[in-house]
C-alpha positions as CSV (number, residue, x, y, z in Angstrom):
1,X,73.4,45.7,107.8
2,X,73.2,46.5,104.4
3,X,73.0,50.1,104.7
4,X,76.6,50.1,106.1
5,X,78.4,48.2,103.4
6,X,79.7,50.2,100.0
7,X,77.7,49.1,97.0
8,X,79.4,49.2,93.3
9,X,77.9,52.6,92.5
10,X,79.1,54.2,95.8
11,X,82.5,53.2,94.9
12,X,82.2,54.7,91.2
13,X,80.7,57.9,92.8
14,X,83.8,57.9,95.2
15,X,86.6,57.6,92.1
16,X,84.7,60.5,90.4
17,X,84.9,62.8,93.3
18,X,88.3,62.2,93.9
19,X,89.2,62.7,90.3
20,X,87.5,65.9,90.1
21,X,89.2,67.1,93.3
22,X,92.6,66.3,91.8
23,X,91.6,68.2,88.4
24,X,90.5,71.2,90.4
25,X,94.0,71.4,92.4
26,X,95.8,71.0,89.1
27,X,94.1,73.7,87.5
28,X,94.6,76.1,90.4
29,X,98.4,75.6,90.8
30,X,98.9,75.9,86.6
31,X,98.2,78.6,84.1
32,X,94.9,77.7,82.2
33,X,95.8,76.5,78.8
34,X,93.0,79.0,77.3
35,X,94.6,81.9,78.4
36,X,98.0,80.7,76.9
37,X,96.0,80.1,73.8
38,X,94.7,83.5,73.9
39,X,97.6,85.3,74.3
40,X,99.1,83.3,71.1
41,X,96.2,84.2,69.3
42,X,96.6,87.9,69.8
43,X,100.3,87.8,69.1
44,X,101.5,88.7,72.4
45,X,102.3,87.1,76.0
46,X,99.4,87.0,78.7
47,X,99.2,90.0,80.6
48,X,101.0,89.6,84.2
49,X,98.4,89.6,87.1
50,X,99.4,93.1,88.2
51,X,98.6,94.7,85.1
52,X,95.1,93.6,85.1
53,X,92.4,96.2,85.9
54,X,90.0,95.6,89.2
55,X,87.4,93.6,88.1
56,X,88.8,92.1,85.1
57,X,91.0,88.9,84.9
58,X,94.3,89.1,82.9
59,X,93.7,86.0,81.0
60,X,90.3,86.9,80.0
61,X,89.4,86.9,76.1
62,X,90.2,90.1,75.0
63,X,86.6,92.3,74.0
64,X,86.1,95.9,73.2
65,X,86.7,97.9,76.2
66,X,84.5,100.3,78.0
67,X,85.6,104.1,77.7
68,X,88.3,104.9,80.2
69,X,87.6,108.0,82.2
70,X,90.7,109.8,83.5
71,X,90.3,110.8,87.3
72,X,90.2,114.9,87.8
73,X,93.8,115.0,89.2
74,X,95.4,112.7,86.4
75,X,95.4,114.2,83.2
76,X,95.8,111.6,80.1
77,X,99.4,110.5,79.8
78,X,100.8,110.7,76.1
79,X,101.3,107.1,74.8
80,X,99.1,105.4,77.4
81,X,95.8,106.9,77.4
82,X,95.7,108.7,73.8
83,X,94.2,106.8,70.9
84,X,96.4,105.9,67.8
85,X,96.9,108.7,65.5
86,X,95.5,108.0,62.0
87,X,97.1,107.7,59.0
88,X,97.9,111.3,57.2
89,X,95.6,112.5,54.8
90,X,93.4,109.0,55.1
91,X,89.8,108.8,56.7
92,X,90.2,106.0,59.5
93,X,87.5,103.1,59.0
94,X,86.0,102.0,62.2
95,X,85.3,98.5,62.7
96,X,81.7,97.2,61.1
97,X,79.8,97.6,64.3
98,X,80.8,101.4,64.5
99,X,80.5,102.4,61.2
100,X,78.5,106.0,61.3
101,X,74.8,105.7,60.4
102,X,74.9,108.6,57.8
103,X,76.2,107.6,54.4
104,X,76.4,108.6,50.8
105,X,78.7,109.8,48.0
106,X,79.9,113.3,49.2
107,X,82.9,114.5,50.4
108,X,84.3,117.2,52.6
109,X,87.8,118.7,52.4
110,X,89.9,121.1,53.7
111,X,93.2,122.8,54.7
112,X,94.5,123.3,58.3
113,X,96.6,126.3,58.9
114,X,98.4,127.7,62.0
115,X,97.8,130.9,63.4
116,X,100.6,132.4,60.7
117,X,98.6,131.0,57.7
118,X,101.3,127.9,57.3
119,X,99.7,124.5,56.4
120,X,100.5,122.1,59.3
121,X,100.7,118.5,59.1
122,X,99.5,115.6,61.6
123,X,96.5,117.7,62.7
124,X,93.9,115.4,63.8
125,X,90.7,116.2,62.2
126,X,87.1,114.7,63.3
127,X,83.8,115.5,61.5
128,X,80.6,114.7,63.1
129,X,77.3,115.4,61.4
130,X,75.6,118.8,62.9
131,X,72.0,117.2,63.4
132,X,73.4,114.6,65.8
133,X,71.3,114.4,69.0
134,X,74.1,113.8,71.4
135,X,73.6,115.7,74.6
136,X,75.8,114.6,77.8
137,X,73.4,112.5,79.8
138,X,71.9,113.9,83.2
139,X,73.4,111.4,85.6
140,X,72.8,113.1,88.7
141,X,70.2,111.2,89.8
142,X,71.0,107.8,88.3
143,X,72.5,104.9,90.4
144,X,76.4,104.3,89.9
145,X,75.8,101.3,87.6
146,X,73.1,103.4,85.6
147,X,75.2,106.1,85.3
148,X,78.1,104.0,84.1
149,X,75.8,102.7,81.4
150,X,74.4,106.1,80.2
151,X,77.7,107.1,79.9
152,X,79.1,104.3,78.0
153,X,76.0,104.3,75.7
154,X,77.0,108.2,75.0
155,X,80.4,107.7,74.3
156,X,79.5,104.8,72.3
157,X,77.5,106.9,70.1
158,X,80.1,109.5,69.7
159,X,82.5,106.7,68.9
160,X,80.3,105.3,66.0
161,X,79.2,109.1,64.5
162,X,82.8,110.4,64.5
163,X,85.2,110.3,61.3
164,X,88.6,110.8,62.2
165,X,91.5,111.6,59.6
166,X,95.0,113.8,59.5
167,X,96.3,116.5,57.8
168,X,98.9,115.7,55.0
169,X,102.1,117.3,54.5
170,X,100.2,120.1,52.6
171,X,97.9,120.6,55.5
172,X,95.0,119.0,53.6
173,X,92.4,116.5,55.1
174,X,89.4,114.8,53.1
175,X,86.4,113.1,54.6
176,X,84.5,110.4,51.9
177,X,81.4,108.8,52.0
178,X,79.3,111.5,53.7
179,X,75.4,112.4,53.2
180,X,75.4,115.2,50.6
181,X,71.9,116.5,52.2
182,X,73.8,117.1,55.6
183,X,76.2,119.6,57.3
184,X,79.0,118.3,59.9
185,X,81.1,119.9,62.5
186,X,84.4,119.8,62.3
187,X,87.4,119.9,64.7
188,X,91.1,119.8,64.5
189,X,93.8,119.7,67.0
190,X,97.7,119.3,67.5
191,X,99.3,119.4,70.5
192,X,101.6,122.3,71.1
193,X,100.1,123.9,68.3
194,X,96.5,124.8,68.8
195,X,92.9,123.7,67.9
196,X,89.7,124.7,65.8
197,X,86.3,124.3,65.3
198,X,84.0,124.8,62.7
199,X,80.0,124.3,62.8
200,X,77.9,123.2,60.1
201,X,80.4,122.9,57.2
202,X,78.2,121.4,54.2
203,X,79.2,118.1,52.6
204,X,80.6,119.0,49.5
205,X,82.6,122.0,50.5
206,X,86.1,122.8,51.0
207,X,87.0,124.8,54.3
208,X,89.8,126.3,55.9
209,X,90.7,125.6,59.7
210,X,92.8,128.0,61.4
211,X,94.6,126.6,64.8
212,X,94.1,128.8,67.7
213,X,97.2,128.5,69.8
214,X,96.8,127.2,73.2
215,X,99.1,126.3,76.1
216,X,98.9,125.0,79.8
217,X,98.4,126.9,83.1
218,X,100.7,125.3,85.8
219,X,99.5,126.0,89.2
220,X,99.5,125.1,92.8
221,X,96.6,125.8,95.3
222,X,97.5,126.5,99.0
223,X,95.6,127.9,102.0
224,X,96.7,131.0,104.2
225,X,99.2,129.0,106.0
226,X,100.6,127.6,102.9
227,X,99.2,124.0,103.3
228,X,98.2,122.1,100.1
229,X,94.3,122.3,99.3
230,X,93.5,118.8,97.6
231,X,90.1,119.7,96.1
232,X,89.4,122.8,94.3
233,X,87.9,124.2,90.9
234,X,89.4,126.7,88.6
235,X,87.5,128.9,86.3
236,X,89.5,130.7,83.7
237,X,88.1,133.6,81.6
238,X,88.9,136.9,80.0
239,X,88.1,139.8,81.4
240,X,84.3,141.4,80.4
241,X,84.1,137.6,78.7
242,X,82.9,135.4,81.8
243,X,80.5,133.5,79.6
244,X,83.5,132.0,77.7
245,X,84.7,130.7,81.0
246,X,86.7,127.3,80.9
247,X,86.4,125.4,84.3
248,X,87.6,122.2,85.7
249,X,87.8,120.4,89.3
250,X,90.8,118.9,90.5
251,X,91.8,116.4,93.4
252,X,95.3,116.4,94.1
253,X,97.0,115.9,97.4
254,X,99.8,118.3,96.6
255,X,97.6,121.0,95.3
256,X,99.2,121.0,91.9
257,X,97.3,121.1,88.6
258,X,97.7,121.7,85.1
259,X,94.9,123.1,82.7
260,X,94.6,123.8,79.1
261,X,94.0,127.5,78.1
262,X,94.1,129.8,75.5
263,X,96.8,131.7,76.9
264,X,97.5,135.6,77.3
265,X,95.9,137.8,79.8
266,X,93.4,135.9,82.0
267,X,91.2,136.1,84.9
268,X,91.6,132.8,87.4
269,X,88.7,132.2,89.9
270,X,89.5,129.6,92.4
271,X,86.8,127.9,94.8
272,X,87.4,124.9,97.4
273,X,85.8,123.6,100.3
274,X,86.2,125.5,103.6
275,X,88.0,128.4,101.6
276,X,87.2,131.4,99.5
277,X,88.9,133.9,97.0
278,X,88.4,137.6,97.7
279,X,88.9,138.5,94.1
280,X,89.8,136.8,90.9
281,X,93.4,136.8,90.1
282,X,94.7,138.1,86.9
283,X,97.4,136.1,85.6
284,X,99.6,136.1,82.3
285,X,99.9,132.6,80.8
286,X,102.4,132.6,78.1
287,X,103.3,128.9,77.6
288,X,106.4,128.9,80.1
289,X,106.6,126.2,82.8
290,X,106.6,128.8,85.6
291,X,104.3,127.5,88.7
292,X,101.9,129.9,89.8
293,X,100.7,129.9,93.4
294,X,97.0,130.9,94.0
295,X,96.6,131.4,97.9
296,X,92.8,130.9,99.3
297,X,91.7,132.4,102.6
298,X,89.8,130.6,105.2
299,X,86.3,130.6,104.8
300,X,83.2,131.4,107.1
301,X,81.1,128.0,107.3
302,X,77.6,128.4,107.9
303,X,75.1,125.5,108.9
304,X,71.9,124.8,110.5
305,X,68.3,123.6,110.1
306,X,64.9,124.2,108.6
307,X,61.6,123.2,110.5
308,X,58.1,123.8,110.5
309,X,56.1,125.3,113.6
310,X,56.1,122.0,115.0
311,X,59.5,121.2,114.8
312,X,59.3,118.7,112.2
313,X,62.3,119.2,109.6
314,X,61.9,120.5,105.9
315,X,63.5,118.5,103.5
316,X,64.6,120.3,100.0
317,X,64.0,123.8,101.6
318,X,66.5,126.4,99.7
319,X,68.6,128.3,101.7
320,X,70.2,131.8,99.7
321,X,72.0,134.8,100.0
322,X,69.6,137.4,98.5
323,X,67.8,136.3,95.2
324,X,68.9,134.0,92.6
325,X,72.7,133.0,93.0
326,X,73.8,133.3,89.5
327,X,72.2,136.5,88.7
328,X,73.4,138.1,91.9
329,X,76.9,136.8,91.2
330,X,76.6,138.1,87.5
331,X,75.3,141.5,88.8
332,X,78.5,141.6,91.6
333,X,81.1,141.0,88.8
334,X,79.6,143.4,86.1
335,X,80.0,145.9,88.8
336,X,83.8,145.3,89.5
337,X,83.0,143.0,92.5
338,X,83.6,139.5,93.0
339,X,82.0,136.7,95.2
340,X,81.7,132.8,95.0
341,X,78.5,131.5,93.7
342,X,78.3,128.6,96.5
343,X,76.0,130.8,98.7
344,X,73.0,128.7,98.1
345,X,72.3,125.3,99.5
346,X,69.1,122.7,99.8
347,X,68.2,120.9,103.0
348,X,68.6,117.1,103.3
349,X,65.9,114.7,104.7
350,X,66.8,115.9,108.7
351,X,66.1,119.6,107.4
352,X,70.0,120.4,107.6
353,X,72.2,122.5,105.4
354,X,75.6,123.5,105.0
355,X,77.5,126.5,103.2
356,X,81.3,126.1,103.4
357,X,82.9,128.6,101.2
358,X,81.6,131.9,102.5
359,X,83.6,135.3,102.7
360,X,83.4,136.3,106.2
361,X,81.1,139.2,106.3
362,X,77.5,140.4,106.7
363,X,74.9,138.5,104.9
364,X,71.1,138.3,104.5
365,X,69.9,134.6,103.8
366,X,66.3,133.5,102.8
367,X,65.0,130.1,103.5
368,X,62.2,129.0,100.9
369,X,60.0,126.0,101.1
370,X,57.2,126.0,98.6
371,X,55.4,129.5,98.9
372,X,56.7,130.0,102.5
373,X,59.9,132.0,103.2
374,X,61.9,133.8,105.8
375,X,64.8,136.3,105.7
376,X,67.5,136.7,108.6
377,X,70.8,138.8,108.5
378,X,73.6,137.4,110.0
379,X,77.5,138.2,110.2
380,X,79.5,135.2,109.8
381,X,83.4,134.9,110.8
382,X,85.9,132.5,109.5
383,X,85.1,129.0,110.9
384,X,81.8,127.4,111.7
385,X,78.4,129.6,112.1
386,X,75.2,128.5,112.9
387,X,71.5,130.0,111.4
388,X,68.3,128.0,112.0
389,X,65.2,128.5,110.3
390,X,61.5,128.0,111.3
391,X,59.0,128.1,108.3
392,X,55.0,127.8,107.6
393,X,54.9,124.6,105.8
394,X,51.3,125.8,104.8
395,X,49.0,123.2,103.2
396,X,50.2,119.6,102.5
397,X,47.9,117.7,100.1
398,X,48.4,114.2,99.8
399,X,47.2,112.3,96.4
400,X,46.0,108.8,96.1
401,X,45.9,107.5,92.3
402,X,44.1,104.3,91.4
403,X,42.8,103.5,88.2
404,X,39.1,101.9,87.4
405,X,40.5,98.6,88.5
406,X,41.4,99.9,92.0
407,X,45.2,99.5,91.1
408,X,47.6,102.2,92.4
409,X,49.2,104.6,89.8
410,X,52.5,106.5,90.2
411,X,51.7,110.2,89.5
412,X,54.4,111.7,86.9
413,X,53.8,115.2,87.0
414,X,51.7,117.4,89.3
415,X,50.9,121.1,88.6
416,X,49.1,123.7,91.1
417,X,47.9,127.0,89.3
418,X,46.3,129.9,90.9
419,X,43.2,131.8,89.7
420,X,45.4,134.2,88.3
421,X,46.9,131.7,86.2
422,X,50.2,131.6,87.7
423,X,52.3,128.6,88.5
424,X,52.4,127.5,92.0
425,X,55.7,126.3,93.7
426,X,55.3,123.4,96.0
427,X,57.6,120.7,97.4
428,X,57.0,117.1,96.4
429,X,58.0,114.5,99.1
430,X,59.2,111.0,98.6
431,X,56.3,108.5,98.1
432,X,55.8,106.7,101.1
433,X,53.2,103.9,99.5
434,X,52.4,102.9,96.0
435,X,50.0,105.3,94.1
436,X,50.8,108.5,96.7
437,X,52.3,111.8,95.9
438,X,52.6,114.4,98.8
439,X,53.1,118.2,98.4
440,X,53.5,120.7,100.9
441,X,54.4,124.5,101.1
442,X,51.5,125.4,99.5
443,X,49.6,128.6,100.4
444,X,46.2,127.9,101.4
445,X,43.5,129.0,98.7
446,X,41.7,127.8,95.4
447,X,43.7,126.2,92.7
448,X,43.6,124.3,89.5
449,X,45.5,121.2,89.9
450,X,46.7,119.2,86.7
451,X,47.5,115.6,87.3
452,X,49.4,113.4,84.8
453,X,50.7,109.5,84.8
454,X,52.0,107.3,82.0
455,X,49.3,105.6,80.2
456,X,46.7,107.5,81.4
457,X,44.9,110.8,80.6
458,X,46.0,113.9,82.3
459,X,43.2,115.3,84.7
460,X,42.2,118.8,85.7
461,X,40.6,119.7,89.2
462,X,39.6,122.1,91.1
463,X,40.7,122.1,94.6
464,X,40.5,124.1,98.0
465,X,43.7,123.7,100.2
466,X,43.8,124.7,103.9
467,X,46.4,124.5,106.3
468,X,47.6,121.3,107.6
469,X,47.4,117.9,106.0
470,X,44.5,116.7,103.6
471,X,44.0,113.6,101.1
472,X,42.4,113.3,97.9
473,X,41.6,110.4,96.1
474,X,41.5,110.3,92.3
475,X,40.5,107.6,90.1
476,X,41.8,107.7,86.5
477,X,39.6,106.8,83.9
478,X,40.1,104.7,80.6
479,X,41.5,106.7,78.1
480,X,40.8,107.6,74.6
481,X,43.3,107.5,71.4
482,X,42.7,109.6,68.4
483,X,44.6,109.0,65.0
484,X,43.9,110.1,61.6
485,X,45.1,112.0,58.6
486,X,45.2,115.4,57.2
487,X,44.9,116.2,53.4
488,X,44.8,119.5,51.5
489,X,41.9,120.4,49.1
490,X,43.9,123.2,47.6
491,X,47.1,121.4,46.7
492,X,49.0,123.5,49.3
493,X,51.8,121.9,51.7
494,X,50.7,120.8,55.1
495,X,54.4,121.2,56.6
496,X,54.6,122.8,60.0
497,X,50.7,121.8,61.0
498,X,50.3,120.9,64.5
499,X,47.0,119.5,66.6
500,X,45.5,120.2,69.9
501,X,42.7,118.9,71.9
502,X,40.7,121.6,74.0
503,X,38.2,120.3,76.5
504,X,34.7,121.5,76.3
505,X,34.4,124.8,78.4
506,X,38.5,125.1,78.7
507,X,40.3,127.8,78.4
508,X,42.5,126.8,75.1
509,X,45.4,128.7,76.4
510,X,45.8,125.9,79.3
511,X,45.2,123.0,76.7
512,X,48.6,122.0,76.7
513,X,48.3,118.5,78.7
514,X,50.0,115.2,78.1
515,X,48.7,113.6,75.1
516,X,47.0,117.0,74.1
517,X,49.5,118.1,71.2
518,X,51.2,116.5,68.4
519,X,53.4,117.7,65.3
520,X,51.2,116.4,62.1
521,X,53.9,114.2,60.0
522,X,55.0,115.0,56.6
523,X,52.1,112.3,55.4
524,X,49.6,114.1,57.0
525,X,48.9,111.3,59.6
526,X,48.8,112.2,63.4
527,X,48.1,110.7,66.7
528,X,46.8,111.9,70.0
529,X,46.1,110.7,73.5
530,X,45.6,109.5,75.9
531,X,42.6,111.8,76.7
532,X,39.8,111.7,78.9
533,X,36.4,110.3,76.7
534,X,34.0,113.3,76.1
535,X,33.7,115.9,73.7
536,X,36.8,118.0,72.9
537,X,37.8,120.9,70.1
538,X,40.1,119.6,67.9
539,X,42.3,122.8,66.9
540,X,44.4,122.7,63.6
541,X,47.3,125.2,64.3
542,X,49.5,126.1,61.2
543,X,52.8,127.9,61.8
544,X,53.2,130.6,64.3
545,X,50.7,128.8,66.2
546,X,47.9,130.7,64.0
547,X,44.7,128.3,64.4
548,X,43.8,127.3,60.9
549,X,40.7,125.3,61.6
550,X,38.5,123.7,64.4
551,X,36.4,120.7,64.5
552,X,34.3,119.3,67.6
553,X,34.1,115.5,68.1
554,X,32.9,113.4,70.9
555,X,36.0,110.8,71.9
556,X,35.1,107.1,73.3
557,X,37.2,104.8,75.2
558,X,39.9,103.1,73.0
559,X,40.6,104.0,69.2
560,X,38.9,106.8,67.6
561,X,39.6,107.8,64.0
562,X,38.9,111.3,62.2
563,X,40.5,112.4,58.9
564,X,40.7,116.4,58.2
565,X,40.7,118.1,54.8
566,X,41.5,121.4,55.0
567,X,42.0,124.3,52.7
568,X,45.7,125.2,53.1
569,X,45.4,128.3,51.1
570,X,48.9,129.1,49.4
571,X,52.2,127.9,50.5
572,X,55.8,129.3,49.5
573,X,58.9,127.5,49.1
574,X,61.6,129.9,49.1
575,X,65.2,128.9,48.2
576,X,67.8,130.9,49.8
577,X,71.6,131.2,49.0
578,X,74.3,132.9,50.4
579,X,77.0,135.0,48.2
580,X,78.7,132.1,47.1
581,X,75.6,130.1,46.2
582,X,75.7,127.8,49.1
583,X,72.3,127.0,51.0
584,X,71.7,129.7,53.6
585,X,71.0,127.7,56.7
586,X,68.8,129.1,59.2
587,X,67.9,132.3,57.1
588,X,64.2,133.6,58.1
589,X,61.7,134.4,55.1
590,X,58.9,136.5,56.1
591,X,55.7,137.6,53.9
592,X,53.9,140.7,55.0
593,X,50.9,142.1,53.3
594,X,49.4,145.5,53.0
595,X,47.1,144.7,55.7
596,X,49.9,143.8,58.1
597,X,49.4,140.0,57.8
598,X,52.4,138.2,58.3
599,X,53.6,134.6,57.4
600,X,57.3,133.5,58.1
601,X,59.7,130.3,58.4
602,X,62.9,129.6,58.8
603,X,65.5,127.7,56.2
604,X,66.4,124.0,56.6
605,X,70.0,122.5,55.9
606,X,69.2,122.6,52.3
607,X,68.4,126.6,52.3
608,X,64.7,125.9,51.8
609,X,62.1,127.9,54.0
610,X,58.5,126.7,53.4
611,X,55.8,129.0,54.5
612,X,52.2,127.2,54.8
613,X,48.8,128.3,55.1
614,X,49.3,131.7,53.2
615,X,46.2,133.6,52.4
616,X,46.2,134.3,48.4
617,X,47.1,137.9,47.6
618,X,50.0,140.2,47.1
619,X,52.9,140.6,49.9
620,X,56.3,141.7,50.4
621,X,58.8,138.9,50.8
622,X,62.0,139.9,53.1
623,X,64.9,137.3,53.7
624,X,67.4,137.8,56.7
625,X,70.4,135.9,57.7
626,X,73.3,136.5,60.1
627,X,75.2,139.5,58.5
628,X,73.7,138.9,55.1
629,X,70.2,140.3,53.7
630,X,68.5,140.5,50.5
631,X,66.5,143.3,48.7
632,X,62.6,143.1,49.4
633,X,60.7,141.8,46.7
634,X,57.1,141.8,45.9
635,X,55.3,138.6,45.3
636,X,51.9,137.2,44.6
637,X,50.7,134.1,46.5
638,X,48.3,131.9,44.4
639,X,46.2,128.7,46.0
640,X,48.4,125.8,46.0
641,X,52.2,125.7,45.6
642,X,54.4,128.7,44.9
643,X,58.4,129.1,44.8
644,X,60.7,131.9,45.0
645,X,64.4,132.2,44.9
646,X,66.5,134.7,46.9
647,X,70.0,135.2,47.0
648,X,71.5,136.8,49.9
649,X,74.2,139.8,50.2
650,X,76.1,141.5,52.3
651,X,73.9,144.6,53.7
652,X,74.2,148.0,52.4
653,X,71.8,149.8,54.5
654,X,69.2,149.1,57.6
655,X,65.7,148.9,57.4
656,X,63.1,150.0,59.8
657,X,60.7,147.0,61.0
658,X,58.8,149.0,63.9
659,X,58.1,152.6,65.0
660,X,57.3,153.4,68.5
661,X,54.2,155.6,68.9
662,X,54.9,159.2,70.1
663,X,58.7,158.7,69.3
664,X,60.9,160.8,67.4
665,X,60.6,158.5,64.3
666,X,56.7,158.8,64.7
667,X,56.7,162.5,64.8
668,X,59.1,163.2,61.8
669,X,57.1,160.5,59.6
670,X,59.5,157.6,59.6
671,X,57.9,154.3,58.4
672,X,58.0,150.5,58.5
673,X,59.8,149.7,55.3
674,X,62.0,152.7,55.0
675,X,65.7,152.0,54.4
676,X,68.3,153.7,56.3
677,X,70.9,155.4,54.0
678,X,72.7,158.0,56.3
679,X,72.8,159.3,59.7
680,X,74.5,162.3,60.8
681,X,76.1,162.4,57.4
682,X,77.9,159.0,57.6
683,X,77.2,155.9,55.8
684,X,75.0,153.1,57.2
685,X,75.7,149.6,56.1
686,X,73.7,147.8,58.5
687,X,71.6,147.8,61.7
688,X,74.5,147.7,63.8
689,X,75.6,150.8,62.4
690,X,72.4,152.6,63.3
691,X,73.1,151.9,67.0
692,X,76.7,153.1,66.8
693,X,75.8,156.2,65.2
694,X,73.1,157.1,67.4
695,X,75.2,156.6,70.4
696,X,78.2,158.5,68.6
697,X,75.9,161.5,68.3
698,X,73.5,161.1,71.3
699,X,73.1,164.8,72.8
700,X,73.7,166.7,69.5
701,X,71.0,169.3,69.0
702,X,70.3,168.1,65.2
703,X,71.6,165.1,63.0
704,X,69.9,164.5,59.6
705,X,68.8,161.0,58.7
706,X,68.6,160.0,55.1
707,X,66.4,157.2,54.4
708,X,64.8,155.5,50.8
709,X,61.1,155.2,50.5
710,X,59.6,153.7,47.3
711,X,62.9,154.4,45.3
712,X,63.1,157.8,46.3
713,X,65.4,159.7,48.8
714,X,64.3,161.7,51.8
715,X,65.9,163.6,54.4
716,X,64.7,164.1,57.8
717,X,66.0,166.3,61.0
718,X,65.7,164.8,64.6
719,X,67.6,165.4,67.8
720,X,70.7,162.8,68.4
721,X,69.8,160.0,70.4
722,X,67.1,157.5,71.1
723,X,65.2,157.5,67.7
724,X,62.1,155.3,68.6
725,X,62.7,152.5,65.7
726,X,63.5,148.6,65.6
727,X,64.9,147.1,62.2
728,X,67.4,144.8,60.7
729,X,70.2,145.0,58.1
730,X,68.9,145.1,54.6
731,X,70.1,145.5,51.1
732,X,68.9,148.4,48.4
């Protein structure tokens, strides 16, 4: 049969197959030429297989690596994990792909000194623009791959935007190619010498960085039996300064750790699963290599379940000891007591919770699920303890959202407001089908419900909820969009304007839903939406949320366009400088009229404070900043653009801004605008002096206060103690 004989084509295919197999075996037993070529091209031998990281081939073409994150129990090893040190006095030039986005012809130079005032060579100095939005990403809810990508993007951003150099033999450094309009955050560090930081150093400035010495705490953590504790956290802080605490978590089989700190007398607070520390340990870190041993006690472990009256588990219920864990902890510490902060937890999907670091003693625990709560008192002992809760699940509402085509829509945010305007705390469940959102733990009653979904108008509905389960179906309508431009009829600035949409018959204080508020751009353009079609009030808001004008417009499905022409009145641009003539960032400029009208604005990075939508007339201009002030000046605001310049100086008195009715100050005739010169015969140089002297002479039968009003000095007698005024530092 012809089907059983080899044809010429069969023979050719068989030969090709045999050759392919031979080449495959040869390639398997011999290193690839491409690897050797890559190694020769890089000027080094190919890496041995044992040197490759998991998931990467030792023979792969070199690529830019991902950021490397040292494990918590493995600090960076000098020479292995550290980046190459830059050449002294010269800014490193990163590859083209990572050149900072801010560019210009400005430079920022400085001098690095140690704590003795001597110049230090070889200090690594970095600079990053102060306005960089580089918050550490929240990866708690992300999948591992997503979290890795988010962190890699974050570190890539830092790498791109950070310049680096080092100090020369005279301790000097310099950054060039900076944007002259920007300020920069500087950081300097040298091992065994110390570190320094300086925020918002202006491009073009010449600064000094003084290294603050730091040292290493070497420690070991054990249980009451002397056995090592492998998982633990260490918090270091100075007594009465816990808000400056430095905290790290460690994982070490032998319980040993090293931690950088400032040295000196410190408080060490440690925590570990299954253990607790009765009191923080006061330690002295002086840079010696002596290991300090911290012994933790066996903790009480409390676990249990939270269920409803039918025995169903309640997920995400909160278990806590007393009120808010953080505020309780701070209150106890301020009173000289200590307790770990791990006395709160959330239940899992089966309603279970576990607290594993409690001090053995009596507790009052609360379980809260939405609006429902229960409180129980229990004395826990070292080891396992059990406490279960049963809560009223209240009303359960399942929302089913659909668009006009009947397609399911995912709700992004759902809020419930009581009739008294307070927001309801409800528990949201994981969705069981597309387009649904279920909430429980709601106290039965009448509510205003707000629902928003991406690409659709936010809706408000009045709902009446009863105990048990109920379902509400909502159809999200097609949306209306509003765009346009705002111009000024008087030539004044439109800076700081915003727009708000208020639905007909709606309380304007509730008009802050998605798509219903926007900031007007510098060119006057704006865009609002998506919102429901219908009649809306368009509010134009100035600085401090003052309503400038209102217009009613009917919006239809799709795009709507509307342009405003408004009378902006007058605007005032205040150029603010400090004692050295440099721009005073974040200074505050305020205008106040004789009738009590106030208009104000903060200065930007260039020291310019732009106050807009001012009613023309006469005003008093006051400018203040941190530790600086300026004399009050009279200004006349005309329609259109106005300008002023203010130079800040070191305060030499204090200005009264508010007088409390029926207080000592009100009874003796003190008034806003009065400058306090002396108190009890002692000179007042700033507002802090007023508080210090008031406390110093508290309880005195009579003290004298000297003020300046309209250029004239006046004296008043009053009792020591509370005066009844508020104020600020000022300059005469």
